[in-house]
C-alpha positions, 0 to 999 in steps of 0.5 A: 148239317146241324139237324143231322148230327142233333139227335147224337149230340141230344143222345151224348149225356145218354150214351156217356157210359157206353163202355170201353173205347172200341164200343164207341168206336163201333157206334160212331160206324154203325150212326155212320152208315145208318145217317149216310142212308139217310142221306141217300134215302134208303132205309137203314134196317133194309140196307143193314139186312142186305149188307150183313147177309152178305158180310160173310160172303165178301172178301177183302177185295170185293168188301166195298161193294157193301156200302150204303151208296153201293147198295143203294141202286138195289135198294132203290130198285126193290123198293120200287118192285114192291111199289108197284 
């Protein structure tokens, strides 16, 4: 766990003046999504591209389908298809 948070801990000094509290919260959400992608062994850039292209059509009833865990099987299938 310590190694997982090391980049964030090292960057604290650089991010000290990131802006107001809302920007800090936004950064925390983005860091959480990226770390979850890494934990699930999916490419964070591919996840963000897929999730953000589907976000405009999402509703509050189906937004849970855009989490890294929900999209991991699809991203893994896409990766395997590209490798073949």
